[in-house]
A tleap script that builds the chain and sets N, CA, C and O, in Angstrom:
source leaprc.protein.ff14SB
mol = sequence {
  NMET GLN PRO SER ILE ILE ALA ILE ALA GLY
  LEU LYS GLY GLY THR GLY LYS THR THR THR
  ALA ILE TYR LEU ALA ALA SER ILE HIE LYS
  ARG ASP LEU LEU VAL THR VAL ILE ASP ALA
  ASP SER GLU GLN SER ALA LEU ASN TRP SER
  MET GLY GLY LEU LEU PHE PRO VAL VAL ALA
  MET ASP THR LYS LEU ALA LYS GLN ALA LYS
  ALA LEU LYS GLU GLN GLY HIE ILE VAL MET
  ILE ASP CYS SER PRO ASN ASN ARG ASP VAL
  LEU LEU LEU ALA ALA MET ILE ALA ASP HIE
  VAL ILE VAL PRO THR SER VAL SER GLY ALA
  GLU VAL ASN ARG LEU GLU ALA THR LEU ASP
  LEU LEU VAL GLN VAL GLU GLU SER ARG ASP
  LYS ASP LEU VAL SER ILE LEU CLEU
}
set mol.1.N position { -6.614 -4.248 -6.388 }
set mol.1.CA position { -6.362 -4.708 -5.024 }
set mol.1.C position { -7.032 -6.066 -4.850 }
set mol.1.O position { -8.207 -6.243 -5.172 }
set mol.2.N position { -6.278 -6.998 -4.344 }
set mol.2.CA position { -6.759 -8.355 -4.133 }
set mol.2.C position { -7.620 -8.441 -2.878 }
set mol.2.O position { -7.447 -7.641 -1.958 }
set mol.3.N position { -8.538 -9.393 -2.826 }
set mol.3.CA position { -9.270 -9.622 -1.574 }
set mol.3.C position { -8.268 -9.878 -0.444 }
set mol.3.O position { -7.304 -10.624 -0.614 }
set mol.4.N position { -8.505 -9.266 0.681 }
set mol.4.CA position { -7.585 -9.394 1.801 }
set mol.4.C position { -8.291 -9.065 3.100 }
set mol.4.O position { -9.418 -8.571 3.111 }
set mol.5.N position { -7.604 -9.349 4.190 }
set mol.5.CA position { -8.105 -9.023 5.523 }
set mol.5.C position { -7.130 -8.030 6.135 }
set mol.5.O position { -5.933 -8.298 6.240 }
set mol.6.N position { -7.658 -6.884 6.534 }
set mol.6.CA position { -6.852 -5.831 7.135 }
set mol.6.C position { -7.416 -5.545 8.518 }
set mol.6.O position { -8.578 -5.164 8.659 }
set mol.7.N position { -6.590 -5.731 9.529 }
set mol.7.CA position { -7.008 -5.431 10.900 }
set mol.7.C position { -6.549 -4.025 11.259 }
set mol.7.O position { -5.394 -3.661 11.038 }
set mol.8.N position { -7.458 -3.247 11.811 }
set mol.8.CA position { -7.127 -1.932 12.344 }
set mol.8.C position { -7.111 -2.128 13.855 }
set mol.8.O position { -8.163 -2.304 14.470 }
set mol.9.N position { -5.925 -2.099 14.455 }
set mol.9.CA position { -5.792 -2.588 15.818 }
set mol.9.C position { -4.932 -1.691 16.687 }
set mol.9.O position { -4.163 -0.862 16.200 }
set mol.10.N position { -5.084 -1.882 17.973 }
set mol.10.CA position { -4.277 -1.196 18.977 }
set mol.10.C position { -4.928 -1.377 20.326 }
set mol.10.O position { -6.153 -1.428 20.431 }
set mol.11.N position { -4.115 -1.476 21.357 }
set mol.11.CA position { -4.660 -1.686 22.693 }
set mol.11.C position { -5.148 -0.397 23.346 }
set mol.11.O position { -5.869 -0.442 24.343 }
set mol.12.N position { -4.764 0.741 22.794 }
set mol.12.CA position { -5.183 2.018 23.358 }
set mol.12.C position { -6.439 2.513 22.646 }
set mol.12.O position { -6.555 2.405 21.425 }
set mol.13.N position { -7.361 3.046 23.405 }
set mol.13.CA position { -8.568 3.632 22.826 }
set mol.13.C position { -8.321 5.056 22.360 }
set mol.13.O position { -7.341 5.690 22.750 }
set mol.14.N position { -9.223 5.551 21.521 }
set mol.14.CA position { -9.164 6.939 21.087 }
set mol.14.C position { -8.081 7.265 20.087 }
set mol.14.O position { -7.698 8.427 19.954 }
set mol.15.N position { -7.578 6.268 19.379 }
set mol.15.CA position { -6.494 6.517 18.421 }
set mol.15.C position { -6.986 6.644 16.984 }
set mol.15.O position { -6.193 6.929 16.087 }
set mol.16.N position { -8.271 6.439 16.753 }
set mol.16.CA position { -8.808 6.570 15.406 }
set mol.16.C position { -8.971 5.260 14.660 }
set mol.16.O position { -8.996 5.253 13.429 }
set mol.17.N position { -9.084 4.152 15.378 }
set mol.17.CA position { -9.225 2.852 14.702 }
set mol.17.C position { -10.503 2.796 13.865 }
set mol.17.O position { -10.465 2.405 12.699 }
set mol.18.N position { -11.617 3.181 14.450 }
set mol.18.CA position { -12.886 3.119 13.714 }
set mol.18.C position { -12.883 4.094 12.550 }
set mol.18.O position { -13.304 3.746 11.447 }
set mol.19.N position { -12.416 5.302 12.783 }
set mol.19.CA position { -12.349 6.297 11.703 }
set mol.19.C position { -11.472 5.783 10.573 }
set mol.19.O position { -11.827 5.926 9.403 }
set mol.20.N position { -10.340 5.191 10.901 }
set mol.20.CA position { -9.448 4.634 9.891 }
set mol.20.C position { -10.141 3.522 9.108 }
set mol.20.O position { -10.077 3.490 7.879 }
set mol.21.N position { -10.801 2.613 9.821 }
set mol.21.CA position { -11.491 1.499 9.151 }
set mol.21.C position { -12.569 2.015 8.190 }
set mol.21.O position { -12.657 1.561 7.049 }
set mol.22.N position { -13.381 2.956 8.655 }
set mol.22.CA position { -14.474 3.473 7.821 }
set mol.22.C position { -13.936 4.257 6.630 }
set mol.22.O position { -14.423 4.079 5.513 }
set mol.23.N position { -12.951 5.114 6.839 }
set mol.23.CA position { -12.407 5.908 5.732 }
set mol.23.C position { -11.689 5.037 4.698 }
set mol.23.O position { -11.828 5.258 3.495 }
set mol.24.N position { -10.921 4.047 5.168 }
set mol.24.CA position { -10.274 3.149 4.212 }
set mol.24.C position { -11.308 2.351 3.430 }
set mol.24.O position { -11.183 2.174 2.218 }
set mol.25.N position { -12.330 1.870 4.133 }
set mol.25.CA position { -13.391 1.116 3.447 }
set mol.25.C position { -14.097 1.997 2.424 }
set mol.25.O position { -14.406 1.539 1.324 }
set mol.26.N position { -14.354 3.251 2.770 }
set mol.26.CA position { -15.019 4.169 1.827 }
set mol.26.C position { -14.155 4.390 0.586 }
set mol.26.O position { -14.673 4.431 -0.529 }
set mol.27.N position { -12.838 4.531 0.773 }
set mol.27.CA position { -11.976 4.742 -0.392 }
set mol.27.C position { -11.880 3.482 -1.247 }
set mol.27.O position { -11.775 3.568 -2.471 }
set mol.28.N position { -11.915 2.327 -0.617 }
set mol.28.CA position { -11.910 1.059 -1.363 }
set mol.28.C position { -13.217 0.915 -2.142 }
set mol.28.O position { -13.212 0.553 -3.318 }
set mol.29.N position { -14.329 1.201 -1.478 }
set mol.29.CA position { -15.639 1.123 -2.134 }
set mol.29.C position { -15.702 2.077 -3.333 }
set mol.29.O position { -16.281 1.748 -4.369 }
set mol.30.N position { -15.111 3.240 -3.181 }
set mol.30.CA position { -15.121 4.242 -4.255 }
set mol.30.C position { -14.391 3.739 -5.503 }
set mol.30.O position { -14.626 4.236 -6.605 }
set mol.31.N position { -13.515 2.761 -5.330 }
set mol.31.CA position { -12.801 2.155 -6.458 }
set mol.31.C position { -13.581 0.979 -7.042 }
set mol.31.O position { -13.044 0.193 -7.823 }
set mol.32.N position { -14.866 0.867 -6.651 }
set mol.32.CA position { -15.755 -0.195 -7.125 }
set mol.32.C position { -15.275 -1.586 -6.743 }
set mol.32.O position { -15.452 -2.541 -7.499 }
set mol.33.N position { -14.669 -1.696 -5.567 }
set mol.33.CA position { -14.248 -2.984 -5.038 }
set mol.33.C position { -15.175 -3.378 -3.896 }
set mol.33.O position { -15.746 -2.519 -3.225 }
set mol.34.N position { -15.319 -4.674 -3.683 }
set mol.34.CA position { -16.138 -5.160 -2.572 }
set mol.34.C position { -15.388 -4.960 -1.270 }
set mol.34.O position { -14.221 -5.336 -1.160 }
set mol.35.N position { -16.043 -4.376 -0.291 }
set mol.35.CA position { -15.423 -4.150 1.007 }
set mol.35.C position { -16.476 -4.317 2.096 }
set mol.35.O position { -17.623 -3.904 1.930 }
set mol.36.N position { -16.081 -4.922 3.205 }
set mol.36.CA position { -16.948 -5.077 4.365 }
set mol.36.C position { -16.135 -4.762 5.604 }
set mol.36.O position { -14.988 -5.193 5.730 }
set mol.37.N position { -16.729 -4.010 6.517 }
set mol.37.CA position { -16.109 -3.734 7.810 }
set mol.37.C position { -16.731 -4.678 8.833 }
set mol.37.O position { -17.953 -4.771 8.940 }
set mol.38.N position { -15.887 -5.370 9.576 }
set mol.38.CA position { -16.353 -6.176 10.708 }
set mol.38.C position { -16.076 -5.371 11.969 }
set mol.38.O position { -14.925 -5.058 12.274 }
set mol.39.N position { -17.123 -5.043 12.691 }
set mol.39.CA position { -16.988 -4.272 13.923 }
set mol.39.C position { -16.712 -5.234 15.071 }
set mol.39.O position { -17.611 -5.929 15.546 }
set mol.40.N position { -15.446 -5.266 15.511 }
set mol.40.CA position { -15.038 -6.147 16.604 }
set mol.40.C position { -14.838 -5.360 17.899 }
set mol.40.O position { -14.208 -5.842 18.841 }
set mol.41.N position { -15.381 -4.148 17.932 }
set mol.41.CA position { -15.269 -3.283 19.102 }
set mol.41.C position { -16.538 -3.403 19.932 }
set mol.41.O position { -17.643 -3.299 19.399 }
set mol.42.N position { -16.386 -3.619 21.223 }
set mol.42.CA position { -17.551 -3.782 22.097 }
set mol.42.C position { -18.452 -2.549 22.111 }
set mol.42.O position { -19.642 -2.660 22.408 }
set mol.43.N position { -17.904 -1.381 21.797 }
set mol.43.CA position { -18.728 -0.164 21.734 }
set mol.43.C position { -19.524 -0.071 20.437 }
set mol.43.O position { -20.440 0.744 20.329 }
set mol.44.N position { -19.188 -0.882 19.472 }
set mol.44.CA position { -19.858 -0.962 18.170 }
set mol.44.C position { -19.960 0.397 17.462 }
set mol.44.O position { -20.999 0.744 16.900 }
set mol.45.N position { -18.882 1.138 17.501 }
set mol.45.CA position { -18.852 2.462 16.878 }
set mol.45.C position { -19.044 2.398 15.364 }
set mol.45.O position { -19.738 3.236 14.790 }
set mol.46.N position { -18.435 1.412 14.723 }
set mol.46.CA position { -18.584 1.295 13.267 }
set mol.46.C position { -20.026 0.971 12.894 }
set mol.46.O position { -20.559 1.524 11.932 }
set mol.47.N position { -20.658 0.081 13.649 }
set mol.47.CA position { -22.072 -0.236 13.388 }
set mol.47.C position { -22.949 0.996 13.578 }
set mol.47.O position { -23.856 1.247 12.784 }
set mol.48.N position { -22.680 1.758 14.626 }
set mol.48.CA position { -23.443 2.990 14.846 }
set mol.48.C position { -23.240 3.969 13.702 }
set mol.48.O position { -24.189 4.613 13.257 }
set mol.49.N position { -22.009 4.083 13.225 }
set mol.49.CA position { -21.691 4.969 12.114 }
set mol.49.C position { -22.450 4.527 10.859 }
set mol.49.O position { -22.914 5.363 10.084 }
set mol.50.N position { -22.570 3.234 10.667 }
set mol.50.CA position { -23.217 2.715 9.458 }
set mol.50.C position { -24.708 3.045 9.414 }
set mol.50.O position { -25.308 3.062 8.339 }
set mol.51.N position { -25.297 3.302 10.558 }
set mol.51.CA position { -26.719 3.660 10.573 }
set mol.51.C position { -26.975 4.998 9.892 }
set mol.51.O position { -28.118 5.336 9.582 }
set mol.52.N position { -25.909 5.758 9.660 }
set mol.52.CA position { -26.025 7.025 8.952 }
set mol.52.C position { -26.076 6.861 7.450 }
set mol.52.O position { -26.227 7.847 6.728 }
set mol.53.N position { -25.951 5.630 6.959 }
set mol.53.CA position { -26.100 5.373 5.533 }
set mol.53.C position { -24.813 5.224 4.755 }
set mol.53.O position { -24.606 5.940 3.775 }
set mol.54.N position { -23.947 4.324 5.157 }
set mol.54.CA position { -22.745 4.042 4.381 }
set mol.54.C position { -23.103 3.209 3.155 }
set mol.54.O position { -24.129 2.530 3.135 }
set mol.55.N position { -22.260 3.264 2.143 }
set mol.55.CA position { -22.525 2.556 0.893 }
set mol.55.C position { -21.919 1.157 0.842 }
set mol.55.O position { -21.949 0.505 -0.202 }
set mol.56.N position { -21.379 0.702 1.947 }
set mol.56.CA position { -20.772 -0.631 2.043 }
set mol.56.C position { -21.232 -1.239 3.364 }
set mol.56.O position { -21.606 -0.510 4.283 }
set mol.57.N position { -21.207 -2.564 3.467 }
set mol.57.CA position { -21.700 -3.203 4.689 }
set mol.57.C position { -20.739 -3.086 5.873 }
set mol.57.O position { -19.518 -3.154 5.731 }
set mol.58.N position { -21.343 -2.910 7.032 }
set mol.58.CA position { -20.657 -2.999 8.313 }
set mol.58.C position { -21.420 -4.049 9.106 }
set mol.58.O position { -22.632 -3.937 9.290 }
set mol.59.N position { -20.712 -5.068 9.574 }
set mol.59.CA position { -21.363 -6.166 10.293 }
set mol.59.C position { -20.716 -6.347 11.655 }
set mol.59.O position { -19.550 -6.010 11.858 }
set mol.60.N position { -21.492 -6.882 12.580 }
set mol.60.CA position { -20.960 -7.182 13.901 }
set mol.60.C position { -20.040 -8.392 13.823 }
set mol.60.O position { -20.219 -9.273 12.982 }
set mol.61.N position { -19.064 -8.419 14.702 }
set mol.61.CA position { -18.175 -9.576 14.776 }
set mol.61.C position { -18.971 -10.799 15.208 }
set mol.61.O position { -19.730 -10.756 16.176 }
set mol.62.N position { -18.789 -11.864 14.489 }
set mol.62.CA position { -19.382 -13.150 14.813 }
set mol.62.C position { -18.550 -13.789 15.924 }
set mol.62.O position { -17.420 -13.369 16.173 }
set mol.63.N position { -19.096 -14.784 16.580 }
set mol.63.CA position { -18.326 -15.489 17.609 }
set mol.63.C position { -17.142 -16.231 17.011 }
set mol.63.O position { -16.202 -16.582 17.725 }
set mol.64.N position { -17.181 -16.471 15.715 }
set mol.64.CA position { -16.071 -17.120 15.010 }
set mol.64.C position { -15.500 -16.131 13.992 }
set mol.64.O position { -15.715 -16.262 12.787 }
set mol.65.N position { -14.765 -15.136 14.507 }
set mol.65.CA position { -14.230 -14.055 13.677 }
set mol.65.C position { -13.396 -14.578 12.519 }
set mol.65.O position { -13.542 -14.099 11.394 }
set mol.66.N position { -12.536 -15.536 12.765 }
set mol.66.CA position { -11.664 -16.043 11.706 }
set mol.66.C position { -12.480 -16.611 10.551 }
set mol.66.O position { -12.215 -16.306 9.388 }
set mol.67.N position { -13.456 -17.423 10.869 }
set mol.67.CA position { -14.303 -18.019 9.837 }
set mol.67.C position { -15.091 -16.942 9.092 }
set mol.67.O position { -15.218 -16.996 7.869 }
set mol.68.N position { -15.619 -15.964 9.829 }
set mol.68.CA position { -16.399 -14.869 9.248 }
set mol.68.C position { -15.544 -14.056 8.264 }
set mol.68.O position { -15.967 -13.796 7.138 }
set mol.69.N position { -14.357 -13.662 8.690 }
set mol.69.CA position { -13.489 -12.840 7.845 }
set mol.69.C position { -12.999 -13.613 6.624 }
set mol.69.O position { -12.987 -13.085 5.512 }
set mol.70.N position { -12.598 -14.857 6.832 }
set mol.70.CA position { -12.101 -15.667 5.716 }
set mol.70.C position { -13.195 -15.942 4.685 }
set mol.70.O position { -12.913 -15.989 3.487 }
set mol.71.N position { -14.436 -16.124 5.132 }
set mol.71.CA position { -15.548 -16.351 4.196 }
set mol.71.C position { -15.773 -15.113 3.330 }
set mol.71.O position { -15.994 -15.232 2.125 }
set mol.72.N position { -15.718 -13.940 3.932 }
set mol.72.CA position { -15.879 -12.698 3.157 }
set mol.72.C position { -14.734 -12.531 2.156 }
set mol.72.O position { -14.956 -12.129 1.014 }
set mol.73.N position { -13.526 -12.838 2.586 }
set mol.73.CA position { -12.374 -12.744 1.690 }
set mol.73.C position { -12.537 -13.702 0.511 }
set mol.73.O position { -12.258 -13.335 -0.630 }
set mol.74.N position { -12.984 -14.917 0.781 }
set mol.74.CA position { -13.189 -15.901 -0.293 }
set mol.74.C position { -14.271 -15.449 -1.268 }
set mol.74.O position { -14.263 -15.853 -2.431 }
set mol.75.N position { -15.204 -14.611 -0.803 }
set mol.75.CA position { -16.256 -14.062 -1.670 }
set mol.75.C position { -15.770 -12.841 -2.444 }
set mol.75.O position { -16.540 -12.229 -3.184 }
set mol.76.N position { -14.491 -12.482 -2.278 }
set mol.76.CA position { -13.910 -11.387 -3.041 }
set mol.76.C position { -13.873 -10.052 -2.326 }
set mol.76.O position { -13.567 -9.035 -2.948 }
set mol.77.N position { -14.175 -10.025 -1.036 }
set mol.77.CA position { -14.197 -8.780 -0.286 }
set mol.77.C position { -12.822 -8.430 0.276 }
set mol.77.O position { -12.018 -9.307 0.593 }
set mol.78.N position { -12.580 -7.148 0.388 }
set mol.78.CA position { -11.514 -6.640 1.231 }
set mol.78.C position { -12.175 -6.443 2.590 }
set mol.78.O position { -13.159 -5.712 2.703 }
set mol.79.N position { -11.651 -7.078 3.596 }
set mol.79.CA position { -12.278 -7.098 4.917 }
set mol.79.C position { -11.480 -6.204 5.854 }
set mol.79.O position { -10.276 -6.392 6.031 }
set mol.80.N position { -12.150 -5.242 6.444 }
set mol.80.CA position { -11.538 -4.360 7.433 }
set mol.80.C position { -12.064 -4.798 8.795 }
set mol.80.O position { -13.275 -4.792 9.013 }
set mol.81.N position { -11.180 -5.177 9.717 }
set mol.81.CA position { -11.608 -5.535 11.073 }
set mol.81.C position { -11.283 -4.365 11.990 }
set mol.81.O position { -10.116 -4.042 12.214 }
set mol.82.N position { -12.320 -3.738 12.513 }
set mol.82.CA position { -12.177 -2.642 13.466 }
set mol.82.C position { -12.074 -3.257 14.863 }
set mol.82.O position { -13.085 -3.617 15.467 }
set mol.83.N position { -10.848 -3.372 15.369 }
set mol.83.CA position { -10.609 -4.062 16.642 }
set mol.83.C position { -10.933 -3.180 17.844 }
set mol.83.O position { -10.898 -1.951 17.782 }
set mol.84.N position { -11.243 -3.856 18.921 }
set mol.84.CA position { -11.557 -3.210 20.187 }
set mol.84.C position { -10.277 -2.839 20.924 }
set mol.84.O position { -9.314 -3.606 20.912 }
set mol.85.N position { -10.251 -1.659 21.574 }
set mol.85.CA position { -9.088 -1.344 22.401 }
set mol.85.C position { -9.116 -2.192 23.672 }
set mol.85.O position { -10.172 -2.669 24.090 }
set mol.86.N position { -7.977 -2.367 24.263 }
set mol.86.CA position { -7.855 -3.090 25.543 }
set mol.86.C position { -8.359 -4.517 25.489 }
set mol.86.O position { -8.736 -5.075 26.520 }
set mol.87.N position { -8.373 -5.125 24.299 }
set mol.87.CA position { -8.807 -6.509 24.183 }
set mol.87.C position { -7.723 -7.297 23.444 }
set mol.87.O position { -7.715 -7.377 22.215 }
set mol.88.N position { -6.827 -7.863 24.214 }
set mol.88.CA position { -5.703 -8.604 23.642 }
set mol.88.C position { -6.164 -9.793 22.805 }
set mol.88.O position { -5.562 -10.103 21.777 }
set mol.89.N position { -7.229 -10.457 23.245 }
set mol.89.CA position { -7.702 -11.645 22.520 }
set mol.89.C position { -8.155 -11.296 21.111 }
set mol.89.O position { -7.795 -11.984 20.156 }
set mol.90.N position { -8.946 -10.227 20.971 }
set mol.90.CA position { -9.417 -9.811 19.640 }
set mol.90.C position { -8.240 -9.346 18.791 }
set mol.90.O position { -8.161 -9.673 17.606 }
set mol.91.N position { -7.328 -8.586 19.388 }
set mol.91.CA position { -6.167 -8.104 18.641 }
set mol.91.C position { -5.350 -9.283 18.114 }
set mol.91.O position { -4.971 -9.300 16.943 }
set mol.92.N position { -5.080 -10.262 18.966 }
set mol.92.CA position { -4.286 -11.420 18.539 }
set mol.92.C position { -5.009 -12.244 17.475 }
set mol.92.O position { -4.395 -12.671 16.498 }
set mol.93.N position { -6.297 -12.466 17.660 }
set mol.93.CA position { -7.056 -13.242 16.671 }
set mol.93.C position { -7.071 -12.521 15.324 }
set mol.93.O position { -6.829 -13.131 14.283 }
set mol.94.N position { -7.356 -11.229 15.352 }
set mol.94.CA position { -7.387 -10.463 14.097 }
set mol.94.C position { -6.017 -10.474 13.419 }
set mol.94.O position { -5.925 -10.630 12.201 }
set mol.95.N position { -4.957 -10.308 14.207 }
set mol.95.CA position { -3.605 -10.296 13.638 }
set mol.95.C position { -3.224 -11.659 13.063 }
set mol.95.O position { -2.503 -11.727 12.067 }
set mol.96.N position { -3.692 -12.727 13.669 }
set mol.96.CA position { -3.364 -14.073 13.179 }
set mol.96.C position { -4.012 -14.379 11.825 }
set mol.96.O position { -3.490 -15.192 11.062 }
set mol.97.N position { -5.137 -13.738 11.523 }
set mol.97.CA position { -5.814 -14.016 10.250 }
set mol.97.C position { -5.614 -12.909 9.223 }
set mol.97.O position { -5.965 -13.075 8.055 }
set mol.98.N position { -5.053 -11.784 9.650 }
set mol.98.CA position { -4.931 -10.626 8.767 }
set mol.98.C position { -3.779 -10.771 7.783 }
set mol.98.O position { -2.760 -11.404 8.061 }
set mol.99.N position { -3.983 -10.161 6.625 }
set mol.99.CA position { -2.902 -10.031 5.655 }
set mol.99.C position { -2.048 -8.812 5.986 }
set mol.99.O position { -0.881 -8.720 5.605 }
set mol.100.N position { -2.670 -7.873 6.713 }
set mol.100.CA position { -1.964 -6.662 7.128 }
set mol.100.C position { -2.632 -6.108 8.376 }
set mol.100.O position { -3.844 -6.243 8.549 }
set mol.101.N position { -1.843 -5.484 9.250 }
set mol.101.CA position { -2.356 -4.854 10.460 }
set mol.101.C position { -1.923 -3.392 10.454 }
set mol.101.O position { -0.740 -3.085 10.305 }
set mol.102.N position { -2.887 -2.502 10.615 }
set mol.102.CA position { -2.600 -1.068 10.695 }
set mol.102.C position { -2.863 -0.634 12.130 }
set mol.102.O position { -3.923 -0.916 12.690 }
set mol.103.N position { -1.892 0.053 12.720 }
set mol.103.CA position { -2.008 0.537 14.090 }
set mol.103.C position { -2.004 2.069 14.046 }
set mol.103.O position { -0.947 2.680 13.893 }
set mol.104.N position { -3.191 2.694 14.182 }
set mol.104.CA position { -3.231 4.162 14.187 }
set mol.104.C position { -2.762 4.729 15.531 }
set mol.104.O position { -2.995 4.136 16.584 }
set mol.105.N position { -2.101 5.878 15.472 }
set mol.105.CA position { -1.704 6.604 16.676 }
set mol.105.C position { -1.551 8.070 16.334 }
set mol.105.O position { -1.330 8.421 15.175 }
set mol.106.N position { -1.666 8.927 17.331 }
set mol.106.CA position { -1.391 10.337 17.081 }
set mol.106.C position { 0.118 10.538 17.124 }
set mol.106.O position { 0.862 9.628 17.488 }
set mol.107.N position { 0.558 11.714 16.756 }
set mol.107.CA position { 1.998 11.941 16.600 }
set mol.107.C position { 2.691 12.427 17.871 }
set mol.107.O position { 3.893 12.691 17.838 }
set mol.108.N position { 1.988 12.551 18.972 }
set mol.108.CA position { 2.640 13.019 20.193 }
set mol.108.C position { 3.549 11.927 20.749 }
set mol.108.O position { 3.297 10.738 20.558 }
set mol.109.N position { 4.599 12.341 21.434 }
set mol.109.CA position { 5.543 11.395 22.026 }
set mol.109.C position { 4.874 10.467 23.014 }
set mol.109.O position { 5.189 9.278 23.068 }
set mol.110.N position { 3.947 11.004 23.799 }
set mol.110.CA position { 3.245 10.177 24.790 }
set mol.110.C position { 2.448 9.072 24.113 }
set mol.110.O position { 2.440 7.936 24.586 }
set mol.111.N position { 1.781 9.392 23.014 }
set mol.111.CA position { 0.991 8.383 22.296 }
set mol.111.C position { 1.883 7.333 21.645 }
set mol.111.O position { 1.576 6.142 21.694 }
set mol.112.N position { 2.961 7.757 21.051 }
set mol.112.CA position { 3.876 6.819 20.416 }
set mol.112.C position { 4.448 5.867 21.467 }
set mol.112.O position { 4.612 4.677 21.199 }
set mol.113.N position { 4.750 6.383 22.659 }
set mol.113.CA position { 5.262 5.521 23.736 }
set mol.113.C position { 4.242 4.480 24.158 }
set mol.113.O position { 4.621 3.402 24.615 }
set mol.114.N position { 2.945 4.779 24.016 }
set mol.114.CA position { 1.892 3.836 24.405 }
set mol.114.C position { 1.758 2.673 23.423 }
set mol.114.O position { 1.019 1.724 23.684 }
set mol.115.N position { 2.458 2.742 22.313 }
set mol.115.CA position { 2.406 1.675 21.309 }
set mol.115.C position { 3.119 0.404 21.748 }
set mol.115.O position { 2.878 -0.665 21.187 }
set mol.116.N position { 3.981 0.505 22.730 }
set mol.116.CA position { 4.856 -0.616 23.079 }
set mol.116.C position { 4.099 -1.914 23.341 }
set mol.116.O position { 4.484 -2.963 22.825 }
set mol.117.N position { 3.032 -1.863 24.130 }
set mol.117.CA position { 2.289 -3.090 24.454 }
set mol.117.C position { 1.671 -3.709 23.200 }
set mol.117.O position { 1.698 -4.927 23.025 }
set mol.118.N position { 1.117 -2.866 22.333 }
set mol.118.CA position { 0.531 -3.362 21.089 }
set mol.118.C position { 1.596 -3.988 20.198 }
set mol.118.O position { 1.410 -5.085 19.670 }
set mol.119.N position { 2.711 -3.284 20.035 }
set mol.119.CA position { 3.757 -3.779 19.145 }
set mol.119.C position { 4.411 -5.041 19.685 }
set mol.119.O position { 4.811 -5.908 18.908 }
set mol.120.N position { 4.527 -5.160 21.013 }
set mol.120.CA position { 5.075 -6.395 21.594 }
set mol.120.C position { 4.239 -7.610 21.166 }
set mol.120.O position { 4.788 -8.643 20.784 }
set mol.121.N position { 2.915 -7.477 21.231 }
set mol.121.CA position { 2.040 -8.583 20.816 }
set mol.121.C position { 2.146 -8.842 19.316 }
set mol.121.O position { 2.215 -9.992 18.882 }
set mol.122.N position { 2.158 -7.781 18.537 }
set mol.122.CA position { 2.166 -7.941 17.085 }
set mol.122.C position { 3.499 -8.498 16.568 }
set mol.122.O position { 3.517 -9.224 15.574 }
set mol.123.N position { 4.590 -8.172 17.221 }
set mol.123.CA position { 5.888 -8.744 16.834 }
set mol.123.C position { 5.863 -10.255 17.050 }
set mol.123.O position { 6.402 -11.008 16.239 }
set mol.124.N position { 5.246 -10.694 18.130 }
set mol.124.CA position { 5.127 -12.142 18.374 }
set mol.124.C position { 4.327 -12.819 17.258 }
set mol.124.O position { 4.671 -13.913 16.809 }
set mol.125.N position { 3.253 -12.152 16.817 }
set mol.125.CA position { 2.450 -12.714 15.721 }
set mol.125.C position { 3.275 -12.753 14.440 }
set mol.125.O position { 3.274 -13.759 13.730 }
set mol.126.N position { 3.977 -11.669 14.143 }
set mol.126.CA position { 4.820 -11.648 12.942 }
set mol.126.C position { 5.860 -12.773 12.977 }
set mol.126.O position { 6.088 -13.446 11.973 }
set mol.127.N position { 6.477 -12.966 14.123 }
set mol.127.CA position { 7.485 -14.017 14.247 }
set mol.127.C position { 6.872 -15.402 14.080 }
set mol.127.O position { 7.466 -16.270 13.440 }
set mol.128.N position { 5.690 -15.615 14.651 }
set mol.128.CA position { 5.063 -16.940 14.537 }
set mol.128.C position { 4.597 -17.214 13.114 }
set mol.128.O position { 4.567 -18.365 12.679 }
set mol.129.N position { 4.235 -16.165 12.390 }
set mol.129.CA position { 3.789 -16.341 11.005 }
set mol.129.C position { 4.913 -16.156 10.007 }
set mol.129.O position { 4.729 -16.413 8.817 }
set mol.130.N position { 6.081 -15.712 10.468 }
set mol.130.CA position { 7.229 -15.438 9.607 }
set mol.130.C position { 6.836 -14.503 8.464 }
set mol.130.O position { 7.112 -14.756 7.291 }
set mol.131.N position { 6.183 -13.414 8.861 }
set mol.131.CA position { 5.657 -12.471 7.867 }
set mol.131.C position { 5.588 -11.083 8.472 }
set mol.131.O position { 5.172 -10.926 9.619 }
set mol.132.N position { 5.993 -10.068 7.710 }
set mol.132.CA position { 5.825 -8.679 8.133 }
set mol.132.C position { 4.369 -8.297 7.907 }
set mol.132.O position { 3.854 -8.415 6.795 }
set mol.133.N position { 3.712 -7.842 8.958 }
set mol.133.CA position { 2.283 -7.532 8.886 }
set mol.133.C position { 1.945 -6.094 9.231 }
set mol.133.O position { 0.951 -5.563 8.736 }
set mol.134.N position { 2.740 -5.459 10.058 }
set mol.134.CA position { 2.324 -4.257 10.764 }
set mol.134.C position { 2.811 -2.979 10.120 }
set mol.134.O position { 3.965 -2.877 9.703 }
set mol.135.N position { 1.908 -1.992 10.042 }
set mol.135.CA position { 2.230 -0.624 9.682 }
set mol.135.C position { 1.648 0.288 10.747 }
set mol.135.O position { 0.571 0.023 11.282 }
set mol.136.N position { 2.351 1.342 11.049 }
set mol.136.CA position { 1.848 2.337 11.995 }
set mol.136.C position { 1.364 3.526 11.192 }
set mol.136.O position { 2.078 4.042 10.332 }
set mol.137.N position { 0.146 3.957 11.479 }
set mol.137.CA position { -0.458 5.108 10.805 }
set mol.137.C position { -0.436 6.288 11.759 }
set mol.137.O position { -1.121 6.280 12.782 }
set mol.138.N position { 0.346 7.297 11.430 }
set mol.138.CA position { 0.409 8.494 12.260 }
set mol.138.C position { -0.642 9.487 11.831 }
set mol.138.O position { -0.747 10.566 12.415 }
savepdb mol mol.pdb
quit
């Protein structure tokens, strides 16, 4: 797996963004690859989780997220950005620099319907970058 930036994003809270970021990072680390999670969530759930002793770094989002993520990627890391819910600015910034965006959701019809606002923003990013970026994780 090549160094890359993966944003775990969605405007709705409680969909498993942090859990997805941590579990994916753990599986990447288990393959002896460099991985860092950037906690871009105001609740700092990933940072709190890391206090339990993860084997890979979890860092707070810097004021210059793009520069922070790109520097880690250039150092050979796979970068997981755990995005904040209800924060369009962070979602858009993460999507603009990401090689891939994963949007977790539960499988209920109500939850899937709540994806519309997130996907509307991400489609605009895909169109501006002329690149398919988004996957939905059920």
